[in-house]
C-alpha positions as CSV (number, residue, x, y, z in Angstrom):
1,M,-3.5,18.6,-15.0
2,T,-1.6,17.1,-18.0
3,L,-1.6,13.4,-18.4
4,P,1.5,11.6,-19.5
5,A,1.6,11.1,-23.3
6,A,1.5,7.3,-23.0
7,V,-1.6,7.5,-20.8
8,N,-3.3,9.9,-23.3
9,R,-2.5,7.6,-26.2
10,C,-4.0,4.6,-24.3
11,I,-7.2,6.5,-23.4
12,E,-7.6,7.6,-27.0
13,Q,-7.2,4.0,-28.2
14,L,-9.8,2.8,-25.7
15,K,-12.3,5.5,-26.8
16,A,-11.8,4.4,-30.5
17,E,-12.2,0.7,-29.7
18,H,-15.3,1.0,-27.5
19,H,-18.6,2.6,-28.4
20,A,-20.3,1.9,-25.0
21,P,-19.6,4.4,-22.2
22,L,-16.1,3.8,-21.0
23,C,-15.0,2.7,-17.5
24,A,-11.4,1.5,-17.1
25,Y,-8.3,1.3,-15.0
26,V,-5.1,2.2,-16.9
27,Y,-1.8,1.2,-15.3
28,D,1.5,2.7,-16.6
29,L,4.0,0.0,-16.0
30,P,7.1,1.8,-17.4
31,A,6.4,4.7,-15.0
32,L,6.1,2.2,-12.2
33,E,9.4,0.6,-13.1
34,R,11.1,4.0,-13.3
35,H,9.7,4.9,-9.8
36,I,10.8,1.7,-8.1
37,K,14.3,1.9,-9.7
38,A,14.7,5.5,-8.4
39,M,13.6,4.4,-4.9
40,R,16.1,1.6,-5.0
41,E,19.0,3.7,-6.2
42,V,19.0,6.0,-3.1
43,L,18.3,3.3,-0.5
44,P,21.3,2.7,1.9
45,E,23.2,-0.5,1.2
46,N,22.1,-2.5,4.3
47,C,18.4,-1.8,3.6
48,E,15.8,-4.1,2.0
49,L,12.7,-3.0,0.1
50,F,9.6,-5.3,0.2
51,Y,6.4,-4.5,-1.6
52,A,3.2,-4.6,0.5
53,A,1.0,-6.4,-2.0
54,K,-2.2,-5.3,-0.3
55,A,-1.8,-1.9,-2.0
56,N,-2.2,-3.4,-5.5
57,P,-1.8,-7.2,-6.2
58,E,-2.3,-7.1,-10.0
59,A,-0.1,-9.7,-11.5
60,R,1.4,-7.3,-14.1
61,V,2.2,-4.9,-11.3
62,L,3.9,-7.6,-9.2
63,K,6.0,-8.8,-12.2
64,T,7.1,-5.3,-13.0
65,L,8.3,-4.8,-9.4
66,A,9.8,-8.2,-8.9
67,P,13.3,-7.5,-10.3
68,W,13.7,-4.4,-8.2
69,V,12.4,-5.5,-4.7
70,D,13.7,-7.9,-2.2
71,G,10.4,-9.7,-1.9
72,F,6.7,-9.2,-1.2
73,E,4.6,-8.8,2.0
74,A,1.3,-10.7,2.3
75,A,-1.4,-10.1,4.9
76,S,-3.5,-13.2,4.3
77,G,-3.3,-16.7,3.2
78,G,-5.0,-15.8,-0.1
79,E,-2.4,-13.1,-0.8
80,L,0.4,-15.4,0.1
81,T,-0.8,-18.1,-2.3
82,W,-1.4,-15.5,-5.1
83,L,2.1,-14.0,-4.6
84,H,3.7,-17.5,-4.7
85,E,1.9,-18.3,-7.9
86,Q,2.8,-15.1,-9.7
87,C,6.4,-14.7,-8.5
88,P,7.4,-18.2,-7.1
89,D,11.1,-17.3,-6.6
90,Q,10.5,-14.1,-4.6
91,P,10.9,-14.2,-0.8
92,L,7.7,-13.6,1.1
93,I,6.9,-12.2,4.5
94,F,3.6,-13.1,6.1
95,G,1.9,-10.6,8.4
96,G,-1.5,-9.7,9.7
97,P,-3.6,-10.7,12.8
98,G,-5.8,-13.7,13.0
99,K,-3.8,-16.1,10.8
100,L,-5.5,-19.5,10.4
101,D,-3.6,-22.7,11.2
102,R,-4.0,-23.9,7.7
103,E,-2.6,-20.6,6.3
104,L,0.5,-21.1,8.5
105,D,0.8,-24.6,7.4
106,I,0.5,-23.7,3.7
107,A,3.1,-20.9,4.2
108,M,5.7,-23.5,5.3
109,Q,5.7,-24.7,1.7
110,Y,6.6,-21.3,0.2
111,C,9.7,-19.2,0.2
112,I,9.0,-17.5,3.5
113,S,11.5,-15.0,4.7
114,A,9.7,-14.4,7.9
115,F,6.4,-14.9,9.8
116,H,5.3,-11.6,11.4
117,V,3.9,-12.9,14.7
118,E,1.1,-10.7,16.1
119,S,0.3,-12.6,19.4
120,V,1.4,-15.3,21.8
121,T,-1.4,-17.6,20.6
122,E,-0.2,-17.3,17.0
123,L,3.4,-18.0,18.1
124,R,2.4,-21.2,19.8
125,S,0.4,-22.4,16.8
126,L,3.4,-21.6,14.5
127,A,5.7,-23.5,16.8
128,R,3.4,-26.6,16.8
129,I,2.9,-26.6,13.0
130,A,6.7,-26.2,12.4
131,R,7.4,-29.0,14.8
132,E,5.0,-31.3,13.1
133,R,6.5,-30.5,9.7
134,G,10.1,-31.0,11.1
135,V,11.2,-27.5,10.0
136,R,12.2,-24.3,11.7
137,A,10.0,-21.3,11.2
138,P,11.7,-17.9,10.7
139,V,10.0,-15.4,13.1
140,M,9.8,-11.7,13.4
141,L,8.0,-10.4,16.5
142,R,5.8,-7.4,15.7
143,L,5.9,-5.0,18.6
144,N,3.3,-2.4,19.7
145,L,5.4,-0.5,22.2
146,K,5.0,3.0,23.6
147,L,7.9,4.9,22.2
148,A,9.2,8.0,24.0
149,R,9.2,10.0,20.7
150,A,6.5,8.8,18.3
151,P,5.0,11.2,15.8
152,Q,1.3,11.2,14.8
153,S,-0.4,10.7,11.4
154,R,-3.8,10.1,10.0
155,L,-3.5,6.4,10.6
156,V,-1.8,5.3,13.8
157,M,-1.5,1.5,14.4
158,G,0.7,1.3,17.5
159,G,1.8,3.0,20.7
160,K,-1.8,2.6,21.9
161,P,-4.3,-0.3,22.4
162,T,-4.7,-2.0,18.9
163,P,-5.1,-5.6,17.7
164,F,-1.6,-5.4,16.1
165,G,1.6,-6.7,17.7
166,L,2.8,-7.5,21.2
167,D,3.1,-5.1,24.1
168,E,5.8,-5.4,26.8
169,E,4.2,-8.3,28.6
170,G,3.5,-10.1,25.4
171,L,7.1,-9.7,24.3
172,A,8.4,-11.3,27.4
173,S,6.1,-14.3,26.9
174,A,7.0,-14.6,23.3
175,L,10.7,-14.6,24.0
176,K,10.2,-17.4,26.5
177,I,8.4,-19.5,23.9
178,V,11.1,-18.9,21.3
179,R,13.8,-20.0,23.7
180,E,11.9,-23.2,24.6
181,E,10.9,-24.1,21.0
182,S,13.6,-25.4,18.7
183,S,11.1,-25.2,15.8
184,L,11.3,-21.4,16.0
185,E,14.1,-19.2,14.7
186,L,13.9,-15.6,15.8
187,K,15.1,-13.4,13.0
188,G,14.3,-9.9,14.3
189,L,11.7,-7.4,15.4
190,H,9.1,-5.6,13.5
191,F,7.8,-2.0,14.2
192,H,5.1,-0.4,12.2
193,L,3.3,2.3,14.1
194,L,1.7,4.6,11.5
195,S,0.8,5.2,7.9
196,H,0.1,8.3,5.7
197,Q,3.3,10.0,6.8
198,L,4.2,13.1,4.8
199,D,6.7,14.7,7.2
200,V,10.2,13.4,6.5
201,D,11.8,14.9,9.7
202,A,9.1,13.3,11.9
203,H,9.6,9.9,10.2
204,L,13.3,10.1,10.7
205,E,12.7,10.8,14.4
206,L,10.5,7.7,14.5
207,I,13.3,5.6,12.9
208,R,15.6,7.0,15.5
209,S,13.2,5.7,18.2
210,Y,13.0,2.4,16.4
211,F,16.8,2.1,16.4
212,L,17.2,3.0,20.1
213,T,14.4,0.6,21.1
214,F,15.8,-2.2,19.0
215,R,19.3,-1.8,20.5
216,Q,17.9,-1.6,24.1
217,L,15.7,-4.7,23.7
218,C,18.6,-6.6,22.2
219,A,20.8,-5.6,25.2
220,D,18.1,-6.3,27.8
221,H,17.2,-9.7,26.5
222,N,20.7,-10.8,25.3
223,L,19.6,-11.0,21.6
224,Q,21.7,-11.0,18.5
225,L,19.1,-10.2,15.7
226,P,20.0,-9.7,12.1
227,V,16.9,-7.9,10.9
228,L,14.8,-4.9,12.0
229,N,11.6,-4.4,10.0
230,V,10.6,-0.7,10.2
231,G,7.4,-1.1,8.1
232,G,6.4,1.6,5.7
233,G,3.8,4.4,5.9
234,M,5.2,6.8,3.4
235,G,2.3,9.0,2.4
236,I,0.9,10.4,-0.8
237,H,-0.5,13.9,-0.7
238,Y,-3.6,13.5,-3.0
239,Q,-4.3,17.2,-3.3
240,D,-0.7,18.2,-4.1
241,V,1.5,15.4,-5.2
242,T,4.6,17.7,-4.9
243,Q,4.0,17.6,-1.1
244,S,4.1,13.8,-0.9
245,F,6.8,12.1,1.2
246,D,10.3,13.0,0.0
247,W,11.9,9.6,-0.3
248,A,15.3,10.8,-1.5
249,R,15.7,13.2,1.4
250,F,14.5,10.5,3.8
251,C,17.1,8.1,2.6
252,R,19.9,10.6,3.1
253,G,18.8,11.1,6.7
254,L,18.4,7.4,7.1
255,K,22.0,6.8,6.1
256,E,23.1,9.3,8.8
257,L,21.0,7.5,11.4
258,I,22.4,4.1,10.5
259,D,26.0,5.5,10.9
260,E,25.1,7.4,14.1
261,Y,23.7,4.3,15.8
262,G,26.0,1.7,14.4
263,M,23.2,-0.1,12.6
264,G,25.2,-1.0,9.5
265,A,25.4,-4.7,10.4
266,T,21.7,-4.9,10.8
267,R,19.4,-5.4,7.8
268,I,16.8,-2.6,7.8
269,R,13.7,-3.9,6.1
270,F,11.0,-1.7,4.6
271,E,7.6,-3.0,3.4
272,I,5.9,-0.2,1.4
273,G,2.7,-0.3,-0.7
274,R,0.9,2.9,-1.5
275,F,4.0,5.0,-2.0
276,I,5.3,2.5,-4.6
277,S,2.2,1.9,-6.7
278,A,-0.2,4.8,-6.3
279,A,1.1,7.0,-9.1
280,C,1.1,4.3,-11.8
281,G,-2.7,3.9,-11.9
282,Y,-5.6,6.0,-13.5
283,Y,-9.3,5.4,-13.1
284,V,-11.3,6.5,-16.1
285,M,-15.1,7.2,-16.1
286,Q,-17.1,8.5,-19.0
287,V,-19.7,11.2,-18.1
288,L,-23.2,9.8,-18.6
289,D,-25.3,12.7,-17.4
290,I,-24.9,16.3,-16.1
291,K,-27.7,17.7,-13.9
292,S,-28.4,20.6,-11.6
293,S,-30.0,19.9,-8.2
294,H,-30.9,22.7,-5.8
295,G,-28.3,25.0,-7.4
296,E,-25.4,22.5,-7.6
297,F,-24.1,20.7,-10.6
298,F,-23.5,16.9,-10.6
299,A,-21.7,14.8,-13.2
300,I,-22.7,11.1,-13.2
301,G,-19.9,8.9,-14.4
302,R,-19.9,5.3,-15.7
303,G,-18.5,3.6,-12.6
304,G,-18.2,4.9,-9.0
305,T,-16.9,4.1,-5.6
306,H,-17.7,0.4,-6.1
307,H,-14.8,0.4,-8.5
308,F,-12.7,3.1,-6.9
309,R,-13.2,3.4,-3.2
310,T,-10.1,5.5,-2.5
311,P,-11.9,8.9,-2.2
312,A,-14.5,7.5,0.3
313,A,-11.9,5.5,2.2
314,Q,-9.6,8.6,2.5
315,G,-12.4,11.1,3.0
316,H,-11.1,13.5,0.3
317,D,-11.9,15.0,-3.1
318,H,-9.8,12.9,-5.4
319,P,-7.6,14.7,-8.0
320,F,-8.8,14.3,-11.6
321,T,-8.5,15.8,-15.1
322,V,-11.1,16.1,-17.9
323,V,-10.4,14.6,-21.3
324,R,-12.8,16.5,-23.6
325,G,-14.9,14.8,-26.2
326,T,-16.4,16.3,-29.3
327,E,-19.6,17.6,-27.8
328,P,-20.0,21.4,-27.0
329,A,-19.5,22.1,-23.3
330,Q,-22.7,22.0,-21.3
331,I,-21.2,23.8,-18.3
332,T,-18.3,26.2,-18.3
333,G,-16.3,27.6,-15.3
334,Q,-18.5,25.8,-12.8
335,S,-18.0,23.7,-9.7
336,V,-19.2,20.1,-10.1
337,T,-19.6,17.1,-7.8
338,L,-18.4,13.9,-9.5
339,V,-20.5,10.8,-8.6
340,G,-21.0,7.3,-9.8
341,Q,-24.0,5.1,-10.6
342,L,-24.7,3.8,-7.1
343,C,-28.0,4.3,-5.3
344,T,-26.3,5.9,-2.3
345,P,-25.4,9.6,-1.6
346,K,-22.0,8.3,-0.5
347,D,-21.0,7.5,-4.0
348,V,-18.9,10.7,-4.4
349,L,-15.4,10.8,-5.9
350,A,-14.9,14.6,-5.7
351,R,-17.3,17.3,-4.3
352,Q,-17.8,20.7,-5.8
353,Q,-14.6,20.9,-7.8
354,P,-14.0,23.6,-10.5
355,V,-14.0,22.5,-14.1
356,A,-13.3,24.7,-17.1
357,Q,-15.6,22.8,-19.5
358,L,-17.6,19.6,-19.3
359,A,-20.1,17.7,-21.4
360,I,-21.8,14.4,-21.6
361,G,-19.3,11.9,-23.2
362,D,-16.2,13.6,-21.7
363,L,-13.9,11.4,-19.7
364,L,-13.0,11.9,-16.0
365,V,-9.5,10.6,-15.4
366,F,-8.7,10.2,-11.7
367,T,-4.9,10.1,-11.1
368,L,-3.0,8.4,-8.2
369,A,-5.3,5.4,-8.5
370,G,-2.7,2.6,-8.4
371,A,-3.0,1.7,-4.7
372,Y,-5.9,0.8,-2.4
373,A,-8.4,1.4,-5.2
374,W,-10.0,-1.5,-7.2
375,N,-8.8,-4.1,-4.7
376,I,-10.5,-2.5,-1.7
377,S,-13.7,-1.6,-3.4
378,H,-17.1,-3.2,-2.8
379,Q,-17.0,-4.6,-6.3
380,N,-20.2,-6.6,-6.3
381,F,-22.5,-4.0,-4.9
382,L,-25.4,-3.5,-7.4
383,M,-23.7,-5.9,-9.7
384,H,-22.5,-3.3,-12.2
385,E,-20.0,-4.5,-14.8
386,P,-16.4,-4.3,-13.7
387,P,-14.0,-1.7,-15.3
388,R,-11.7,-2.8,-18.0
389,K,-8.0,-3.1,-17.0
390,V,-5.4,-1.9,-19.4
391,F,-1.6,-2.1,-18.9
392,I,0.8,0.2,-20.7
393,E,3.9,-1.8,-21.5
394,G,7.4,-0.6,-22.0
């Protein structure tokens, strides 16, 4: 695998500046900007694109994306405050189960485009807090409905018992509260049933089901709603990036569905995380040791899953490339398991992967490390030093 020239230059500079074994995250911000611009260019006119900040909330990442997205999605009060501090003029949407009353209250002070309500209890709390503040809270009801045509993926969050969203009974109760409470303003409905979707045709069928359900619910309950949030879930194929979700083809099919079902007057809102930021990040570990154990080779790197949990979380062998140093190769044409410094056999980033050459001092560069990586890792386990963070600028 060939690294981009800018990433190679950055890594070479890091090697020259630091004599201690290297461990770092490198973020390619110009590549991120090119990617989000390309996504934006093919999105149908009545569609909005929000960034799900849980994927990677680094301030420089947020500020690179801010000019090209319609806003940011937060899934906690902490994320909400962070997003407001970093990008105070950007619209925010606030989702996630178990919102605290004080989080709802703080959110009233920010530029909130919508509260994604997950339960009747939450809706009642939101109504009370908005009433006490003398404001109207913009509400999107997140629904967990059984759709007639719903595809499967590795991570399904709806259409079955889950802690997310309202089922049919909950929807009826929520609509009753909305009608009784003048402090609530119903903006639309929110569907998000699955993630890690690689199949464009299957996802278009899911969007078709969303459109049909949205129109039917609006007719059944006499609703005029301006927004339908269809979530995200576009997947990255970590073993073969060319097999990742085809966003351009999806957008062409989406435009056809919008025309077919007369959804042009409705704002179709996406909230996407992994698919936006994954490719801009690289996790770099310097090889500290190479050893053989019961006939298998292990390369121990400076770092591990406490910095980069993605391989363990996804249960895969993460893609990587070797940046050779000056030492002669200690192993040639062998399969090697890449591990970190943790005292657990689960600290594995890639298992029995072929390498042409490898020596102590070489760098292991893990690609597609820009989403659900550092920010989901158990960073304080064993109290190792954190990795450096380096941002390539335009």
